NULOMAR-100378 format. One record per atom (N, C-alpha, C, O): z, x, y; residue in one letter. Coordinates in steps of 0.02 Angstrom, whole numbers. Each point is the difference from the previous one (the first is absolute). Layout:
<<Z X Y> "A">
...
This chain:
<<827 603 385> "X">
<<-56 -28 -36> "X">
<<-47 -33 51> "X">
<<24 -36 43> "X">
<<-90 50 -47> "X">
<<-47 -32 45> "X">
<<0 -75 -9> "X">
<<12 -25 -54> "X">
<<-26 -9 108> "X">
<<-2 -73 -4> "X">
<<-65 -24 -30> "X">
<<-51 35 1> "X">
<<53 -96 -27> "X">
<<-60 -31 -26> "X">
<<-40 -27 57> "X">
<<29 -25 49> "X">
<<-94 28 -53> "X">
<<-42 -20 56> "X">
<<-19 -73 0> "X">
<<-20 -27 51> "X">
<<26 -6 -108> "X">
<<-24 -68 -4> "X">
<<54 -49 22> "X">
<<58 6 -18> "X">
<<-78 -55 56> "X">
<<45 -52 24> "X">
<<9 -51 -56> "X">
<<-49 -21 -31> "X">
<<111 1 19> "X">
<<12 -51 -52> "X">
<<24 -64 32> "X">
<<38 -38 -31> "X">
<<-58 24 93> "X">
<<18 -61 34> "X">
<<-55 -52 -5> "X">
<<-51 11 -33> "X">
<<62 -67 65> "X">
<<-49 -53 3> "X">
<<-10 -35 -67> "X">
<<42 4 -45> "X">
<<-99 -38 40> "X">
<<-16 -37 -61> "X">
<<-4 46 -60> "X">
<<27 -15 -53> "X">
<<-61 72 61> "X">
<<-8 47 -56> "X">
<<68 25 -23> "X">
<<12 5 -60> "X">
<<32 10 107> "X">
<<67 24 -18> "X">
<<41 -52 -37> "X">
<<36 16 -47> "X">
<<-42 -78 69> "X">
<<38 -53 -33> "X">
<<-24 -11 -72> "X">
<<40 -6 -46> "X">
<<-105 4 37> "X">
<<-27 -8 -68> "X">
<<16 60 -44> "X">
<<18 -7 -58> "X">
<<-25 68 87> "X">
<<15 61 -38> "X">
<<74 2 -20> "X">
<<16 18 -57> "X">
<<28 -37 103> "X">
<<72 0 -15> "X">
<<16 -52 -54> "X">
<<40 14 -45> "X">
<<-70 -72 50> "X">
<<12 -52 -50> "X">
<<-24 22 -69> "X">
<<35 -10 -50> "X">
<<-94 42 47> "X">
<<-25 24 -64> "X">
<<45 55 -28> "X">
<<13 2 -59> "X">
<<9 43 103> "X">
<<45 54 -22> "X">
<<64 -29 -30> "X">
<<20 19 -55> "X">
<<11 -65 91> "X">
<<63 -29 -24> "X">
<<-10 -37 -66> "X">
<<42 4 -44> "X">
<<-98 -40 39> "X">
<<-14 -36 -62> "X">
<<-11 48 -58> "X">
<<26 -11 -55> "X">
<<-65 64 66> "X">
<<-13 49 -52> "X">
<<64 36 -20> "X">
<<11 15 -59> "X">
<<32 -1 108> "X">
<<62 36 -13> "X">
<<51 -43 -37> "X">
<<40 26 -39> "X">
<<-43 -92 50> "X">
<<51 -44 -30> "X">
<<-21 -30 -67> "X">
<<40 -32 -33> "X">
<<-102 42 11> "X">
<<-23 -31 -62> "X">
<<25 36 -62> "X">
<<-1 -29 -54> "X">
<<23 91 61> "X">
<<22 39 -58> "X">
<<76 -2 -6> "X">
<<36 -12 48> "X">
<<-13 25 -110> "X">
<<71 0 -14> "X">
<<34 66 15> "X">
<<60 2 13> "X">
<<-98 53 -15> "X">
<<29 66 12> "X">
<<-39 37 53> "X">
<<-55 -20 19> "X">
<<84 74 5> "X">
<<-33 41 51> "X">
<<-64 31 -27> "X">
<<-50 6 36> "X">
<<51 14 -100> "X">
<<-60 31 -30> "X">
<<-57 -51 -5> "X">
<<-57 15 15> "X">
<<74 -76 -36> "X">
<<-51 -53 -4> "X">
<<-26 -18 69> "X">
<<-59 -12 10> "X">
<<104 10 38> "X">
<<-19 -15 69> "X">
<<-49 52 27> "X">
<<-49 -18 32> "X">
<<62 81 -47> "X">
<<-45 54 22> "X">
<<-69 -8 -32> "X">
<<-51 12 32> "X">
<<50 -33 -96> "X">
<<-64 -11 -34> "X">
<<-40 -56 32> "X">
<<-60 5 10> "X">
<<95 -60 6> "X">
<<-34 -57 32> "X">
<<-26 20 69> "X">
<<-57 -16 17> "X">
<<98 51 21> "X">
<<-21 23 67> "X">
<<-59 47 -5> "X">
<<-47 -4 40> "X">
<<48 49 -89> "X">
<<-57 46 -10> "X">
<<-63 -38 -19> "X">
<<-55 17 23> "X">
<<62 -68 -67> "X">
<<-58 -39 -20> "X">
<<-30 -38 59> "X">
<<-61 0 10> "X">
<<104 -31 30> "X">
<<-24 -36 59> "X">
<<-32 48 50> "X">
<<-53 -15 28> "X">
<<84 73 -18> "X">
<<-27 49 47> "X">
<<-69 24 -24> "X">
<<-46 9 40> "X">
<<39 2 -105> "X">
<<-65 21 -28> "X">
<<-53 -54 10> "X">
<<-57 15 18> "X">
<<77 -77 -29> "X">
<<-46 -56 10> "X">
<<-21 -4 73> "X">
<<-59 -10 15> "X">
<<106 18 30> "X">
<<-16 -5 72> "X">
<<-44 58 22> "X">
<<-44 -9 43> "X">
<<56 68 -71> "X">
<<-45 57 17> "X">
<<-71 -16 -22> "X">
<<-48 14 35> "X">
<<41 -44 -94> "X">
<<-66 -19 -25> "X">
<<-31 -52 46> "X">
<<-60 5 16> "X">
<<98 -54 5> "X">
<<-25 -51 47> "X">
<<-23 32 65> "X">
<<-52 -17 27> "X">
<<92 64 -1> "X">
<<-19 35 61> "X">
<<-64 39 -8> "X">
<<-43 1 45> "X">
<<35 31 -102> "X">
<<-61 37 -15> "X">
<<-59 -48 -6> "X">
<<-55 15 24> "X">
<<66 -73 -55> "X">
<<-53 -49 -6> "X">
<<-23 -26 68> "X">
<<-59 -11 12> "X">
<<107 2 33> "X">
<<-17 -22 68> "X">
<<-44 51 36> "X">
<<-46 -18 37> "X">
<<59 82 -49> "X">
<<-38 53 32> "X">
<<-68 12 -31> "X">
<<-48 16 35> "X">
<<43 -25 -100> "X">
<<-62 19 -35> "X">
<<-45 -57 -20> "X">
<<-60 10 -11> "X">
<<86 -71 7> "X">
<<-41 -56 -23> "X">
<<-13 -49 57> "X">
<<45 -35 23> "X">
<<-107 34 -2> "X">
<<-19 -47 53> "X">
<<8 -73 -23> "X">
<<20 -43 39> "X">
<<-34 30 -103> "X">
<<8 -68 -26> "X">
<<73 -22 2> "X">
<<14 -57 20> "X">
<<31 101 -39> "X">
<<71 -18 1> "X">
<<24 -9 72> "X">
<<38 -46 15> "X">
<<-60 89 30> "X">
<<19 -6 71> "X">
<<-25 -66 28> "X">
<<35 -32 39> "X">
<<-96 11 -58> "X">
<<-26 -65 23> "X">
<<41 -57 -29> "X">
<<14 -49 35> "X">
<<5 54 -98> "X">
<<40 -52 -32> "X">
<<67 -9 37> "X">
<<22 -56 13> "X">
<<9 111 4> "X">
<<65 -1 32> "X">
<<-4 -29 71> "X">
<<46 -34 22> "X">
<<-100 48 13> "X">
<<-4 -20 70> "X">
<<-44 -62 12> "X">
<<-10 -19 58> "X">
<<-15 -12 -110> "X">
<<-46 -55 8> "X">
<<34 -64 25> "X">
<<46 -26 -32> "X">
<<-68 0 89> "X">
<<26 -63 25> "X">
<<-35 -60 -32> "X">
<<22 -57 8> "X">
<<-76 70 -44> "X">
<<-40 -54 -29> "X">
<<32 -27 -64> "X">
<<-5 -59 -15> "X">
<<37 103 -23> "X">
<<30 -21 -64> "X">
<<62 -42 13> "X">
<<38 12 46> "X">
<<-29 -63 -89> "X">
<<60 -41 5> "X">
<<59 39 -28> "X">
<<-9 52 -32> "X">
<<69 -77 44> "X">
<<59 33 -26> "X">
<<-4 5 -76> "X">
<<13 52 -30> "X">
<<-32 -107 -1> "X">
<<-4 -2 -73> "X">
<<-50 50 -27> "X">
<<13 33 -51> "X">
<<-71 -28 84> "X">
<<-50 49 -22> "X">
<<24 71 8> "X">
<<-11 42 -43> "X">
<<45 -28 99> "X">
<<27 67 10> "X">
<<54 16 -51> "X">
<<2 55 -27> "X">
<<43 -103 15> "X">
<<53 11 -49> "X">
<<-31 15 -68> "X">
<<19 48 -33> "X">
<<-67 -89 11> "X">
<<-31 10 -65> "X">
<<-36 67 -4> "X">
<<5 36 -50> "X">
<<-42 -19 102> "X">
<<-38 63 0> "X">
<<45 61 0> "X">
<<-10 46 -39> "X">
<<59 -46 83> "X">
<<42 60 6> "X">
<<46 9 -61> "X">
<<13 56 -20> "X">
<<11 -111 -8> "X">
<<41 7 -61> "X">
<<-42 21 -60> "X">
<<24 36 -44> "X">
<<-87 -58 42> "X">
<<-46 22 -53> "X">
<<-12 75 5> "X">
<<-1 35 -50> "X">
<<-10 -11 111> "X">
<<-10 72 11> "X">
<<62 39 -22> "X">
<<-5 51 -33> "X">
<<64 -76 53> "X">
<<63 33 -17> "X">
<<12 0 -75> "X">
<<22 50 -28> "X">
<<-37 -106 -6> "X">
<<7 -4 -73> "X">
<<-47 50 -33> "X">
<<20 36 -46> "X">
<<-83 -36 68> "X">
<<-50 45 -29> "X">
<<19 73 9> "X">
<<-15 42 -42> "X">
<<47 -26 99> "X">
<<21 69 13> "X">
<<62 19 -41> "X">
<<19 59 -2> "X">
<<12 -107 -31> "X">
<<58 14 -42> "X">
<<65 8 38> "X">
<<45 36 -22> "X">
<<-40 -69 79> "X">
<<61 4 41> "X">
<<57 -35 -35> "X">
<<-10 -44 -42> "X">
<<71 64 60> "X">
<<59 -34 -28> "X">
<<3 -72 27> "X">
<<-29 -15 52> "X">
<<65 -27 -87> "X">
<<1 -71 17> "X">
<<27 -12 71> "X">
<<-22 -46 34> "X">
<<70 86 -13> "X">
<<28 -8 67> "X">
<<-53 12 54> "X">
<<-3 -37 49> "X">
<<-38 88 -58> "X">
<<-53 15 48> "X">
<<-52 -56 1> "X">
<<-24 -20 53> "X">
<<6 -5 -112> "X">
<<-49 -54 -4> "X">
<<25 -62 37> "X">
<<-36 -30 39> "X">
<<100 13 -50> "X">
<<29 -58 35> "X">
<<3 13 75> "X">
<<-11 -46 40> "X">
<<27 107 -21> "X">
<<6 17 70> "X">
<<-66 -7 37> "X">
<<-2 -29 54> "X">
<<-52 56 -83> "X">
<<-65 -7 35> "X">
<<-23 -72 1> "X">
<<-34 -22 46> "X">
<<52 -16 -98> "X">
<<-14 -72 0> "X">
<<36 -35 57> "X">
<<-27 -44 33> "X">
<<91 63 -22> "X">
<<39 -28 55> "X">
<<-31 19 67> "X">
<<-4 -42 45> "X">
<<-17 104 -38> "X">
<<-33 21 63> "X">
<<-62 -44 13> "X">
<<-11 -22 56> "X">
<<-28 10 -108> "X">
<<-60 -41 9> "X">
<<19 -72 18> "X">
<<-30 -30 43> "X">
<<81 4 -77> "X">
<<22 -68 13> "X">
<<25 -8 72> "X">
<<-11 -52 31> "X">
<<44 104 -5> "X">
<<26 -3 68> "X">
<<-49 26 52> "X">
<<17 7 59> "X">
<<-78 7 -80> "X">
<<-52 26 45> "X">
<<21 65 34> "X">
<<-11 10 59> "X">
<<41 35 -98> "X">
<<23 64 25> "X">
<<-36 59 -33> "X">
<<22 57 7> "X">
<<-77 -70 -42> "X">
<<-37 55 -32> "X">
<<-28 49 51> "X">
<<-9 59 -16> "X">
<<-4 -81 77> "X">
<<-24 45 52> "X">
<<49 55 17> "X">
<<-19 52 27> "X">
<<82 -63 -43> "X">
<<52 50 14> "X">
<<14 45 -60> "X">
<<48 39 0> "X">
<<-89 -46 -53> "X">
<<14 36 -62> "X">
<<5 76 10> "X">
<<46 31 -26> "X">
<<-91 -2 64> "X">
<<2 72 12> "X">
<<65 21 34> "X">
<<30 50 -19> "X">
<<-8 -87 68> "X">
<<62 14 35> "X">
<<61 -11 -45> "X">
<<49 37 4> "X">
<<-53 -87 -47> "X">
<<55 -14 -46> "X">
<<6 57 -51> "X">
<<56 21 -16> "X">
<<-112 3 -9> "X">
<<1 57 -47> "X">
<<33 60 33> "X">
<<44 31 -29> "X">
<<-66 -14 90> "X">
<<28 58 35> "X">
<<74 -10 13> "X">
<<39 47 -8> "X">
<<-18 -107 28> "X">
<<70 -14 15> "X">
<<43 5 -63> "X">
<<55 28 2> "X">
<<-80 -54 -58> "X">
<<38 3 -63> "X">
<<9 72 -22> "X">
<<55 20 -17> "X">
<<-109 19 18> "X">
<<4 70 -22> "X">
<<46 40 45> "X">
<<36 44 -23> "X">
<<-38 -58 88> "X">
<<44 33 47> "X">
<<73 -18 -13> "X">
<<44 43 -1> "X">
<<-32 -107 -10> "X">
<<68 -24 -15> "X">
<<26 31 -64> "X">
<<58 21 -4> "X">
<<-99 -19 -47> "X">
<<19 30 -64> "X">
<<17 74 9> "X">
<<50 24 -27> "X">
<<-90 12 65> "X">
<<12 71 12> "X">
<<66 11 37> "X">
<<38 44 -17> "X">
<<-26 -85 68> "X">
<<62 7 39> "X">
<<61 -14 -44> "X">
<<49 37 3> "X">
<<-52 -89 -43> "X">
<<57 -18 -42> "X">
<<12 52 -54> "X">
<<57 8 -23> "X">
<<-108 28 3> "X">
<<7 52 -50> "X">
<<14 69 31> "X">
<<9 49 -35> "X">
<<-8 -47 101> "X">
<<12 63 34> "X">
<<-60 47 -1> "X">
<<7 61 3> "X">
<<-66 -90 -7> "X">
<<-62 39 -3> "X">
<<-35 -1 68> "X">
<<11 -44 42> "X">
<<-52 94 -33> "X">
<<-44 2 58> "X">
<<-71 -11 -26> "X">
<<-19 31 -50> "X">
<<-19 -74 82> "X">
<<-68 -14 -22> "X">
<<-48 47 35> "X">
<<1 7 62> "X">
<<-42 26 -101> "X">
<<-53 43 27> "X">
<<-67 -30 -20> "X">
<<-13 -11 -59> "X">
<<-29 -2 109> "X">
<<-67 -26 -13> "X">
<<-47 59 -4> "X">
<<-6 39 47> "X">
<<-28 -32 -103> "X">
<<-46 55 -11> "X">
<<-70 -29 -8> "X">
<<-14 -39 -45> "X">
<<-31 58 91> "X">
<<-69 -21 -4> "X">
<<-42 62 -16> "X">
<<4 50 36> "X">
<<-43 -54 -89> "X">
<<-40 57 -21> "X">
<<-73 -22 -9> "X">
<<-15 -59 -5> "X">
<<-29 109 4> "X">
<<-71 -15 -7> "X">
<<-17 -24 -70> "X">
<<-47 -39 -10> "X">
<<85 62 -40> "X">
<<-8 -21 -69> "X">
<<68 -15 -30> "X">
<<51 21 27> "X">
<<-51 -57 -81> "X">
<<64 -14 -34> "X">
<<31 66 -22> "X">
<<-34 43 -29> "X">
<<98 -35 43> "X">
<<34 62 -16> "X">
<<25 -1 -71> "X">
<<19 -52 -27> "X">
<<-19 111 -5> "X">
<<26 7 -68> "X">
<<76 -4 2> "X">
<<31 17 50> "X">
<<-2 -38 -106> "X">
<<72 -8 -6> "X">
<<37 65 18> "X">
<<51 -3 35> "X">
<<-75 61 -58> "X">
<<35 62 13> "X">
<<1 16 75> "X">
<<49 28 25> "X">
<<-102 -46 11> "X">
<<-1 12 73> "X">
<<47 -49 36> "X">
<<33 19 48> "X">
<<-31 -81 -71> "X">
<<46 -49 29> "X">
<<72 21 -11> "X">
<<43 -7 44> "X">
<<-28 33 -105> "X">
<<67 24 -15> "X">
<<20 59 45> "X">
<<56 3 25> "X">
<<-103 43 -16> "X">
<<13 58 42> "X">
<<11 -21 73> "X">
<<44 26 34> "X">
<<-83 -74 -11> "X">
<<7 -25 69> "X">
<<67 -35 8> "X">
<<35 9 50> "X">
<<-17 -50 -99> "X">
<<65 -35 2> "X">
<<57 50 2> "X">
<<47 -9 39> "X">
<<-51 61 -80> "X">
<<53 51 -1> "X">
<<5 35 67> "X">
<<55 11 26> "X">
<<-112 8 3> "X">
<<0 35 64> "X">
<<28 -44 56> "X">
<<39 23 42> "X">
<<-59 -87 -41> "X">
<<26 -46 51> "X">
<<74 -13 -9> "X">
<<37 -5 49> "X">
<<-15 -1 -110> "X">
<<72 -11 -14> "X">
<<41 59 26> "X">
<<52 -10 31> "X">
<<-76 70 -44> "X">
<<36 60 24> "X">
<<-1 4 76> "X">
<<50 17 31> "X">
<<-106 -34 -2> "X">
<<-8 4 73> "X">
<<42 -52 36> "X">
<<31 15 51> "X">
<<-30 -76 -77> "X">
<<34 -56 34> "X">
<<73 -7 -19> "X">
<<39 -31 35> "X">
<<-21 59 -93> "X">
<<69 -6 -22> "X">
<<17 -70 -25> "X">
<<58 -21 2> "X">
<<-108 -16 -25> "X">
<<10 -68 -25> "X">
<<-51 -13 -55> "X">
<<-51 33 -5> "X">
<<67 -84 -37> "X">
<<-48 -20 -51> "X">
<<-62 -27 35> "X">
<<5 -33 52> "X">
<<-64 48 -80> "X">
<<-63 -21 31> "X">
<<-38 -44 -48> "X">
<<-8 16 -59> "X">
<<-15 -73 85> "X">
<<-44 -45 -38> "X">
<<-69 6 31> "X">
<<-9 -12 60> "X">
<<-41 30 -100> "X">
<<-68 8 25> "X">
<<-39 -64 -5> "X">
<<3 -35 -51> "X">
<<-39 19 104> "X">
<<-50 -54 -2> "X">
<<-66 34 11> "X">
<<-11 32 52> "X">
<<-34 -37 -101> "X">
<<-63 36 4> "X">
<<-58 -47 16> "X">
<<-1 -58 -20> "X">
<<-46 85 57> "X">
<<-62 -35 17> "X">
<<-58 49 -6> "X">
<<10 61 5> "X">
<<-69 -86 -15> "X">
<<-60 41 -2> "X">
<<-45 -21 58> "X">
<<-15 -59 8> "X">
<<-7 109 31> "X">
<<-46 -12 55> "X">
<<-54 54 -2> "X">
<<11 55 24> "X">
<<-69 -70 -54> "X">
<<-53 51 -6> "X">
<<-23 28 67> "X">
<<-30 54 2> "X">
<<42 -89 53> "X">
<<-20 24 66> "X">
<<36 65 19> "X">
<<-22 36 45> "X">
<<78 -20 -78> "X">
<<36 62 14> "X">
<<-39 61 -24> "X">
<<12 56 23> "X">
<<-59 -65 -70> "X">
<<-43 51 -29> "X">
<<37 50 -44> "X">
<<-29 26 -48> "X">
<<91 -13 61> "X">
<<40 47 -39> "X">
<<69 3 31> "X">
<<10 -21 57> "X">
<<38 48 -93> "X">
<<67 6 26> "X">
<<38 -65 -2> "X">
<<-15 -45 -39> "X">
<<67 40 83> "X">
<<42 -59 1> "X">
<<34 -8 67> "X">
<<4 46 41> "X">
<<22 -107 -31> "X">
<<41 -16 59> "X">
<<65 -27 -27> "X">
<<0 -47 -41> "X">
<<57 75 63> "X">
<<66 -22 -22> "X">
<<37 -29 60> "X">
<<5 33 52> "X">
<<21 -94 -60> "X">
<<40 -32 52> "X">
<<69 -15 -27> "X">
<<7 -31 -53> "X">
<<44 53 89> "X">
<<69 -16 -16> "X">
<<31 -25 64> "X">
<<11 38 47> "X">
<<4 -103 -46> "X">
<<26 -29 62> "X">
<<-50 7 56> "X">
<<-58 -20 -8> "X">
<<79 50 63> "X">
<<-46 9 57> "X">
<<-34 68 -1> "X">
<<-38 16 45> "X">
<<52 24 -96> "X">
<<-30 67 -5> "X">
<<-63 -3 -43> "X">
<<-3 -35 -50> "X">
<<-47 74 71> "X">
<<-62 3 -38> "X">
<<-23 72 -5> "X">
<<2 38 48> "X">
<<-23 -19 -108> "X">
<<-29 66 -12> "X">
<<-71 -13 -26> "X">
<<-9 -32 -51> "X">
<<-40 58 88> "X">
<<-70 -13 -16> "X">
<<-33 65 -25> "X">
<<-15 45 40> "X">
<<5 -42 -105> "X">
<<-34 57 -31> "X">
<<-69 -20 -24> "X">
<<-26 29 -48> "X">
<<-4 -79 81> "X">
<<-65 -24 -24> "X">
<<-57 43 26> "X">
<<3 29 54> "X">
<<-55 -25 -94> "X">
<<-60 37 19> "X">
<<-35 -33 60> "X">
<<-28 35 42> "X">
<<30 -101 -39> "X">
<<-31 -36 56> "X">
<<31 21 67> "X">
<<-35 11 49> "X">
<<101 -4 -47> "X">
<<34 20 61> "X">
<<-16 72 18> "X">
<<-10 17 58> "X">
<<9 27 -109> "X">
<<-17 70 12> "X">
<<-70 7 28> "X">
<<-12 40 45> "X">
<<-35 -79 -72> "X">
<<-69 2 26> "X">
<<-3 -27 71> "X">
<<-38 27 42> "X">
<<76 -79 -27> "X">
<<1 -27 68> "X">
<<27 52 49> "X">
<<-28 8 55> "X">
<<80 27 -73> "X">
<<28 53 42> "X">
<<-51 56 11> "X">
<<-5 27 54> "X">
<<-32 -10 -107> "X">
<<-51 52 6> "X">
<<-56 -23 46> "X">
<<-24 40 40> "X">
<<3 -104 -45> "X">
<<-51 -26 46> "X">
<<22 4 72> "X">
<<-38 21 44> "X">
<<100 -39 -31> "X">
<<27 3 68> "X">
<<3 72 25> "X">
<<-14 13 58> "X">
<<33 33 -101> "X">
<<3 70 19> "X">
<<-69 27 14> "X">
<<-9 40 47> "X">
<<-40 -61 -86> "X">
<<-69 24 9> "X">
<<-29 -27 65> "X">
<<-40 34 33> "X">
<<59 -95 -12> "X">
<<-24 -27 63> "X">
<<25 43 59> "X">
<<-35 9 49> "X">
<<96 16 -56> "X">
<<29 41 52> "X">
<<-35 68 7> "X">
<<0 29 54> "X">
<<-30 -5 -108> "X">
<<-33 66 1> "X">
<<-67 -6 36> "X">
<<-18 44 39> "X">
<<-20 -97 -54> "X">
<<-69 -8 25> "X">
<<-1 -14 72> "X">
<<-54 -8 29> "X">
């Protein structure tokens, strides 16, 4: 099985491990535990997406001007409004209280990596020019599962700069089927002709 590429050490790793253990231990059965872990993972994916797409949220998370209380109130209000589970809301409030919101992106990546490892999954990061349809994501998941011989968890991102196609990263391996890369290669080849 390919190794996971994200480091789960340092501050992000400690917070991610603590959240994982808390989410795993709050339920009475394995099925309930899986539901809580899935809910927290979904919330964290949303937070990661918000960090990438919302300049206002990114400023809120990294603002040195806001007091702890203001950051706690703001970030928990955002989490409540997004409909996050109570554990995630409390967790982001704790991050704000401890002045660790700046590590939120790393914590999200570390938690998702830890969850994938504990479930025996391999994480594949898929960046596409447009949001992919469910049937295409399912086909990609099936192809990667067969190729890698392990369960695959997809993390999707949208980057319009790719113009078309996609880039898939699994561990240290990358497959670039983007139109932007193909055009760049064509430009370089054309320079060699002239």
